[in-house]
C-alpha positions in Angstrom: 16.7 5.3 -10.5 18.9 3.2 -8.2 21.5 5.5 -6.6 23.6 6.0 -3.4 20.9 8.4 -2.2 18.2 5.8 -2.9 20.1 3.2 -0.9 20.6 5.6 2.0 16.9 6.3 2.0 16.0 2.6 2.2 18.5 2.2 5.1 16.9 5.1 7.0 13.4 3.7 6.5 14.5 0.3 7.6 16.0 1.7 10.8 12.8 3.7 11.5 10.5 0.7 11.2 12.7 -2.0 12.8 13.6 0.2 15.7 10.1 1.5 16.4 7.5 -0.5 14.5 4.8 -0.3 17.1 2.6 -3.3 17.7 1.1 -4.2 14.4 2.1 -7.8 13.7 2.9 -10.3 16.5 6.5 -10.7 17.7 8.5 -13.4 16.0 9.4 -16.5 18.1 12.4 -17.7 16.1 15.2 -16.1 13.9 13.4 -16.8 10.6 10.2 -18.4 9.4 10.2 -18.2 5.6 6.6 -18.4 4.4 5.6 -21.6 2.6 3.2 -19.9 0.2 2.2 -23.2 -1.4 1.0 -24.8 1.9 -2.6 -25.6 2.2 -2.3 -25.0 6.0 -3.9 -21.7 7.0 -2.7 -19.8 10.1 -2.6 -16.2 11.2 0.3 -15.6 8.8 2.1 -18.4 6.9 3.6 -21.6 8.0 7.4 -22.0 7.8 9.0 -23.9 5.0 11.8 -26.4 5.6 14.3 -25.5 2.9 15.4 -21.8 2.7 18.0 -19.7 0.9 19.2 -16.1 0.6 16.8 -15.7 -2.3 13.9 -15.9 0.1 15.0 -12.6 1.6 15.8 -10.8 -1.6 13.8 -8.9 -4.3 14.5 -6.5 -7.1 10.8 -5.6 -7.4 11.2 -2.0 -6.5 14.2 -1.2 -8.7 12.3 0.0 -11.8 9.3 2.2 -12.3 6.0 0.5 -12.9 3.6 1.2 -15.8 1.1 3.9 -15.0 -1.1 3.7 -18.2 -4.3 2.8 -16.3 -7.5 4.4 -15.1 -5.9 6.1 -12.1 -2.5 6.8 -13.6 -0.6 5.1 -10.8 0.8 1.7 -9.9 1.6 0.2 -6.5 4.3 -2.5 -6.6 4.1 -4.3 -3.3 7.1 -6.0 -1.6 5.3 -7.9 1.1 5.4 -11.4 2.4 3.5 -12.7 -0.7 6.4 -11.5 -2.9 9.3 -11.9 -0.4 8.6 -15.1 1.7 11.4 -14.2 4.1 9.4 -11.3 5.5 7.1 -13.8 7.3 6.9 -12.9 11.1 9.3 -9.9 10.6 6.5 -7.2 10.7 7.7 -5.0 7.9 7.2 -4.5 4.2 7.7 -1.9 1.4 5.9 -0.7 -1.7 6.9 1.4 -4.6 4.2 3.7 -6.0 4.6 5.4 -9.4 2.4 8.2 -10.7 1.9 9.5 -14.2 1.4 13.3 -14.5 -2.0 13.8 -12.9 -2.0 10.3 -11.5 -3.9 9.4 -8.3 -3.5 6.7 -5.7 -7.2 6.8 -4.8 -8.5 7.1 -1.2 -7.8 3.8 0.6 -6.9 2.3 3.9 -4.4 -0.2 5.3 -6.2 -2.0 8.1 -3.1 -3.7 9.5 -0.4 -1.0 9.3 0.8 2.6 9.6 2.5 3.8 6.4 5.3 6.2 5.8 6.2 7.4 2.3 9.5 8.9 1.0 9.4 10.8 -2.2 12.0 9.5 -4.7 11.2 12.2 -7.3 8.4 14.5 -8.3 5.9 16.3 -6.2 2.6 15.0 -4.6 -0.4 16.3 -2.8 -1.0 13.8 0.0 -3.5 13.6 2.9 -5.4 11.5 5.4 -8.8 11.9 7.1 -9.3 11.3 10.8 -12.4 9.6 12.3 -13.5 13.1 13.2 -13.6 13.9 9.5 -10.6 16.3 9.7 -8.3 16.3 6.6 -4.5 16.6 7.1 -3.0 17.4 3.7 0.3 18.6 2.5 2.4 18.9 -0.7 5.6 16.9 -0.5 8.6 16.7 -2.9 11.9 14.9 -3.5 13.5 13.7 -0.2 10.5 14.5 2.0 8.4 12.2 4.1 4.8 11.9 5.1 3.0 9.5 7.6 -0.4 7.9 7.2 -1.7 6.5 10.6 -3.0 3.0 10.6 -6.5 2.4 9.3 -7.2 6.0 8.3 -8.4 6.8 4.7 -5.6 8.5 2.7 -4.5 9.4 -0.8 -1.7 10.7 -3.0 -2.1 12.8 -6.1 0.5 13.9 -8.6 -0.5 17.4 -9.7 2.7 18.0 -11.6 3.5 17.7 -15.3 6.2 15.1 -14.8 6.1 11.5 -13.3 6.6 11.0 -9.5 7.4 8.1 -7.3 7.6 7.2 -3.6 8.8 4.3 -1.5 6.3 3.4 1.2 7.1 1.4 4.3 4.7 -0.4 6.6 4.9 -2.0 10.0 3.3 -5.2 8.8 4.4 -8.0 6.6 1.0 -7.8 4.8 -0.7 -4.4 5.5 -3.7 -5.1 3.3 -5.4 -2.4 1.1 -9.0 -1.4 0.8 -9.6 1.2 -2.0 -12.8 2.9 -1.0 -14.4 3.2 -4.4 -13.5 -0.4 -5.5 -14.5 -1.8 -2.1 -18.0 -0.3 -2.2 -18.8 -0.5 -6.0 -16.8 -3.5 -7.0 -17.4 -6.0 -4.2 -18.4 -9.6 -5.0 -21.1 -10.3 -4.3 -22.1 -6.7 -4.8 -23.2 -4.3 -2.1 -27.0 -3.8 -2.5 -27.9 -0.8 -4.7 -30.3 0.6 -2.1 -27.5 0.7 0.5 -25.2 2.7 -1.8 -28.0 4.8 -3.0 -29.0 6.0 0.4 -25.4 6.2 1.7 -24.3 8.5 -1.2 -27.7 10.2 -1.7 -27.8 9.3 -5.4 -30.3 7.4 -7.5 -30.2 3.7 -8.1 -29.5 4.1 -11.8 -26.5 6.3 -10.8 -25.3 3.5 -8.5 -25.6 0.9 -11.2 -23.7 3.2 -13.7 -20.8 3.5 -11.2 -20.8 -0.2 -10.5 -20.2 -0.9 -14.2 -16.9 1.0 -13.9 -15.7 -1.1 -11.0 -17.1 -4.5 -12.0 -14.6 -7.3 -11.4 -12.7 -8.2 -14.6 
């Protein structure tokens, strides 16, 4: 799916996020600080490695569609600092999200970043929910953009009969993702049954049944 239009889109998104990326990650204090992902030293970010090359700043991760033959019918391919060490301290990252027909990127949050998505192809129903419980939702298609504010619960759903895909950009090198259902029903150690039972107003056996679906594998 790589094309001149695809490249122009990436350039536009890069300009948007580099020129006005808000204050998500701290500002960098040197030209580059390529992440040493193998280091045992833990800081707020990653320590810099000594020997670097152009490959530290390169990736072909998002060039091809991902496999969507899973429970949700979607796949997120992240191009963050854990996959591209050169992103360390730069405050930006990308993801590609592919959706099968009917596929869902389930309700989730990014605690460290605002997200903007650009539709490569297909059509999606997207939305986010404010802390006042107001839903902002819209159907977007090829070439269109939608923004999800930092930390708010949001989702994307392919209601079409053909696959869809987006490129998502973040103003953080590692935005983090908390999928609501997995976070609550698949945590380790588990969230107590009585907490979930009362929160969702369902019985304990129902909670346990749902937990089985999200148990860590």
